[in-house]
C-alpha positions, 0 to 999 in steps of 0.5 A, a space after each residue: 599807382 601812377 599813370 593808372 598802373 600802365 607801364 610802357 615797355 618795348 622790344 627793340 630789334 637792332 641790326 647787327 654785325 657779327 662780332 662787331 661790338 662797336 657797331 652793335 652798341 651804336 645801334 643799341 644806343 640809338 634805339 635807347 635814345 629813340 625809346 626815351 623820346 617815346 616815354 618808354 620806361 623799360 626796353 629789352 634787346 635780343 640775346 647776345 645783342 652786343 656781340 650778335 648771337 651767331 658768333 660761334 667759336 668766336 665766343 672762345 676768343 678773349 678779345 670778343 669777350 673783353 670787347 663786349 664788356 668794354 662796350 657795355 661800359 660805353 653804354 653805361 657811360 652814355 646813359 648815366 643821365 637817363 632814367 630808362 631801364 635797358 636790358 642787353 645781352 652779352 657773354 660774361 665771365 664768372 669763375 672761369 665760366 662763360 655765361 650767356 647773360 642779360 645785363 639790366 641797367 639804369 642811369 649808368 649802373 648795372 642793376 643785375 646780371 641774369 644768366 641763361 638757365 637752359 642751353 639749347 643742344 640742337 643740331 643747328 646750334 649747341 650753346 653748351 659748346 660755349 656757355 655754362 648754364 646759370 644753374 651751375 654758377 658758383 657765385 651770386 655776385 659778379 664784377 662787371 665794368 668796374 661794378 659789383 652786381 647781383 648775378 643769377 636767375 632768382 632776381 626781381 627788379 622792383 620800384 615797389 609797385 612794378 616787379 619784373 624779371 628776365 629769362 633768356 631764349 630757351 628758358 621759355 620752352 622748357 616745361 618748368 620755365 624760370 618765368 613761371 617761378 618769377 611770376 609766383 615770386 611776384 614778377 608781373 612783367 617778364 622779359 625774354 631776350 631771345 635769338 630764335 631762328 625762322 622756320 616755316 610755320 614756326 612763327 604761329 607756334 611762337 606767338 601761341 607759346 608767348 601768349 600762353 606763357 603770359 596767360 599761365 603767369 598772369 603777366 606781361 611778357 615782352 619777347 625780343 628775338 634777333 633780327 637782320 645781320 645775324 649769320 645766314 650760314 645755316 639759319 635765318 633770323 627775322 626779328 620777332 618782337 612780341 608783347 602779350 598781356 595775360 594771353 592777349 597780344 598787344 603788339 608785334 614786329 614786322 618780321 623779315 624787316 631789314 631795318 631796326 625796330 622798336 615794338 612798344 606797348 603799355 602793360 596794365 599792372 593793375 589789371 594783372 594784380 586784380 587777376 592774381 588776387 582771384 587766382 589761387 595759384 598766386 594766393 596759396 603758399 608758394 613752394 618756390 619762394 624759399 627754394 629759390 631765395 629770390 632777391 629784389 633789386 630796388 630801382 626807380 622807373 621813370 615817371 611821365 605826367 600822362 600815359 598816352 596809350 598806344 594799345 587799343 581799348 575795346 569799347 565793347 569788352 563783352 563782344 567777341 571779335 568778328 572772327 570768333 563771333 560765330 563760334 562764341 555765339 554758338 557756345 553761349 547758346 549752348 551754355 544757356 540751353 544746357 543750364 535750362 535743360 538741366 533744370 528741366 531734367 531735375 524738376 521733371 518739368 516739360 513746360 515753360 512759360 515766358 512773357 514775349 514783348 517783342 523786345 530783345 531780351 524776351 526774344 533771346 530767352 525764347 530762342 534759348 527755350 526753342 533750342 533747349 526743347 529741340 535738343 531734349 526732343 520736347 515739342 515746341 508747343 510745350 513752350 508757351 509765350 504770353 504777350 501781355 499788351 499794356 498802356 504803352 505797347 506799340 503795334 511794332 512790338 506787339 506784331 513782332 511778338 506774335 509773328 516770332 511765336 508763330 514762326 517758331 511754332 510755340 504756343 501763344 497766349 494773349 492776355 491784356 493787362 489793362 483791365 487788371 491794372 485799372 482795377 488795381 489802381 482803383 483798389 489802391 486809390 491811384 489816379 491812372 492819369 498819373 503815369 508815375 512809378 506806381 503806374 509803371 511798376 503795377 504793369 510789370 507786377 501784373 505781368 509777372 503774376 500772370 506768368 506765375 499763375 499760368 505756369 502753375 496751371 500747366 505745371 511749368 517753369 517761368 523763364 526770366 528774360 532780364 539781362 546782366 545790364 539791367 541787373 547792374 543798373 537795377 532797371 527792373 521792377 522788384 517782384 515784377 520782371 525781376 522775378 522768375 523761376 529760372 533766368 537764362 539771360 542773367 549773364 548776358 549784357 545788352 551789347 552782347 545780346 544784340 549780337 546773339 539775336 543777330 546770329 540767330 537771325 543770320 543762321 535761321 532757316 526760316 525767312 519769316 523768323 529772320 525778318 522778324 528778328 532783324 526788325 526786333 534788333 532795330 527796335 529801340 530799347 523800351 519797357 513800354 510802360 508809359 501810354 502811347 502817344 497820338 501816333 501810337 508810339 511809346 516815347 519811353 526810351 530806356 537809353 535816354 533815361 539811364 544812359 547808353 548801354 554800351 557805356 554802362 556795359 563798359 563801366 560794368 566790365 571794368 568795375 567787376 572784372 578788374 575792380 578798377 577805380 572810377 578814375 581809371 575806368 573814366 580814363 579808359 572810357 575816354 580812350 575807347 569812346 574818344 570819337 563817340 562821347 565827350 568827357 562830360 557825357 561819359 562822366 554824367 552817365 558814370 554818376 548814374 551807373 555808380 549811384 544805381 549800381 550801389 543802390 540797387 544791390 537789394 534786387 540782385 541779392 534775391 535774383 533767381 538762379 541763372 547759368 553763368 556765361 562769361 567772366 562777369 556775373 552778378 549772381 549773389 550766390 557765387 560771383 558778386 556778394 555785396 551788402 545791399 546797404 553799401 555806400 557809393 560815396 568813395 566811388 563817386 568822389 573818386 570819379 569827381 576828383 
């Protein structure tokens, strides 16, 4: 799909004069020309924008209806050499009935005319006084401005990859809106031409409704409502332009503006298609397809060499926005604790064992265990944290591990792995001065053996500490820290994990725990499997070896959540990390990510049970079923090219 599947759309709010079609059309044309300069591909204007919405009984005047037609003809003539698609509202006559309609136009042609289906009958404005519902139309074609065009609400406009449809005003608010049927019949984009008056508190409800409708339809939703110039006899119109994509707001207008506005953003059609592939509502038989006899009108959207995104690409897609951070962290802890509590209940086990390294992963796992045991009214002493110093253990992580366990009141065991590993090296004939993969993995497997055997002694469960980012990269020792009896962190990526531990530190009533947690957050990520240097520090920094976790988490999210190609993910990454990483650095770590993601699947294929927390999970039992011997060649080639 061209431009990585992004379609640039706009909601345009012109100033109007009531019943002055010449003035209104001039404003519309001016905005169309501005939109062309900004490479907008589809632009929508408000309901009845050519006449203005608040004409009242003037809609029964033949002069006004004729003038609206003539000025639409003027727009068509002035845009005949333009490729932009514009959608404008006007009253149209068909079979002696007047319809509140939207004309969809491109390059001097009317592609289709969509009538409003549901007419409001409010005390302040009763449209059925002037207009007829589109459901009562007796023809599916209309003659307008010397052209024949399809007429009806069952029309999709498509260039083969992008499909959009139109609804008008009140259509959004009914239980079974036309947009829902449009979406089920393939429309990824919905444009709503509206003229919603302003009331105290109404705007927040409107935004919520638009966001929910875009989510319900798994679509882009472009809402455009009448603004300055409409009659203030009884109502005020403030100009609401809203653009949402599958529940997320992308752009909004400046309400109460006295100036014309263009609200533009890009809709990610590939992202919507990906979500629909996984949504049974779009994959099962569609009862609306036959019932509504949808028609498709072919068009060719303008194509530009490069799409410069105006929408923000979040570099941390796993991390909730600041206003939601506290609530989301509480929820994540609750999911993890509930999963562990359920496992303990069904196994009738009241003891858990886990290795505490003084790093982020084991810290979060310990906090989850504490929350679970407190909730189950089981003494914290039934949680045994085992610190297992090795050749690369530093004083900082060692002391933090002990201090954290003491402050949380869990049982503490210290078992050094040095002697056991040295004996093991002797048994297999490995030179301990050679700090290679055997040297490293032997330590990880020795620690796992200790945890498993100690758990047998106390009839407990070994709680896994590994996280989602490590699973994605395979940055874990097979049959070492890769194995546990229940993994509470397996759905938590590194970028989110740090926020969870910080949340625990900020909400902890224990000042000692708070200080320890804060220092753990500031500790560089390291497996500490290589010998310490003369200063007692371990030079083994994970992110220097496999790359920044913030980059890998970004790549993981868009690879698994939406199935995007490496080329598109690279494009998004250059937008998200524009001031952080060069294109060369991003590509370097992308090679590492895709190479490791494919080659390390065998570790994920036998990963332990773990609770799913977010929308991305690599559980081999339900979320990610990938052959262990799949080739990464296509993905690496796509990235390079």
